[in-house]
C-alpha positions in Angstrom: 63.4 35.1 -6.4 62.6 33.5 -9.8 62.7 30.1 -8.2 60.3 31.3 -5.5 57.9 32.7 -8.2 58.1 29.5 -10.2 57.4 27.5 -7.0 54.4 29.6 -6.2 53.1 29.4 -9.7 53.4 25.6 -9.6 51.5 25.6 -6.3 48.8 27.8 -7.8 48.5 25.5 -10.9 48.3 22.4 -8.6 45.7 24.1 -6.5 43.6 25.0 -9.6 44.0 21.5 -11.0 42.9 20.0 -7.6 40.0 22.5 -7.5 39.0 21.6 -11.0 39.1 17.8 -10.2 37.1 18.4 -7.0 34.5 20.4 -9.0 34.2 17.6 -11.5 33.7 15.1 -8.7 31.1 17.3 -7.1 29.3 17.6 -10.5 29.4 13.8 -11.0 28.0 13.2 -7.4 25.4 15.9 -8.0 24.3 14.3 -11.2 24.1 10.9 -9.6 22.1 12.3 -6.7 19.8 14.0 -9.1 19.3 10.8 -11.1 18.6 8.9 -7.8 16.2 11.6 -6.7 14.3 11.3 -10.0 14.1 7.5 -9.8 12.9 7.7 -6.2 10.3 10.3 -7.2 9.0 8.0 -9.9 8.9 5.1 -7.5 7.0 7.2 -5.0 4.5 8.2 -7.7 4.1 4.5 -8.6 3.5 3.5 -5.0 0.9 6.3 -4.6 -0.9 5.0 -7.7 -0.9 1.5 -6.3 -2.1 2.7 -2.9 -5.0 4.5 -4.6 -5.9 1.4 -6.4 -5.7 -0.7 -3.3 -7.8 1.8 -1.3 -10.5 1.7 -4.1 -10.4 -2.1 -4.0 -10.6 -2.1 -0.2 -13.7 0.1 -0.3 -15.3 -2.1 -2.9 -14.6 -5.2 -0.9 -16.0 -3.6 2.3 -19.1 -2.7 0.3 -19.4 -6.2 -1.0 -18.9 -7.6 2.6 -21.7 -5.3 3.9 -24.0 -6.5 1.1 -23.2 -10.2 1.9 -23.8 -9.6 5.6 -27.2 -8.0 4.8 -28.1 -11.0 2.6 -27.1 -13.4 5.3 -29.1 -11.6 7.9 -32.2 -11.7 5.6 -31.7 -15.4 4.8 -31.2 -16.2 8.5 -34.4 -14.4 9.4 -36.2 -16.3 6.6 -34.8 -19.6 7.8 -35.8 -18.9 11.4 -39.3 -18.0 10.3 -39.6 -21.3 8.3 -38.1 -23.3 11.1 -40.6 -21.8 13.6 -43.5 -22.6 11.2 -42.2 -26.2 10.9 -41.9 -26.5 14.7 -45.4 -25.1 15.2 -46.9 -27.4 12.6 -45.0 -30.4 14.0 -46.2 -29.5 17.5 -49.8 -29.3 16.3 -49.4 -32.7 14.6 -47.6 -34.2 17.6 -44.5 -34.9 15.6 -41.1 -34.7 17.3 -38.6 -33.3 14.8 -34.9 -33.2 14.9 -35.0 -29.4 14.5 -37.1 -29.1 17.6 -34.1 -30.5 19.6 -31.6 -28.1 18.0 -31.5 -24.4 18.8 -29.6 -21.9 16.6 
C-alpha cells in the first residue's frame, strides 16, 4: 500500500511538473504572440500614415494635372486664334504659308 501511495504521489508530482512546464511554454508563446501583435500594429499604423501621405500627394498631383490641362487648353485656343489670323492675313495677301497646308 505504501508503494502504491508513493507511486501515485510520484505521478502527481510528475503531472504537476509537466503542467508547470506547459504553463511556462504557454506564457512564453503568449508573450511572443503579444510582441508580434504589437509590432504588427505599429507596422499597420506606419502603413496607414504612409497611405494618408500618398493620398494627399495624389490629390495634389491630380489638382496640378487639372491646372496644366486648363493651361494647355487656353494656350491651344490662343494658338489656333493666332494661326487663323495668320492664315486670313496670308490669304488676303495671296501668300501660301506652310501652316495653311497643315491642320491641327
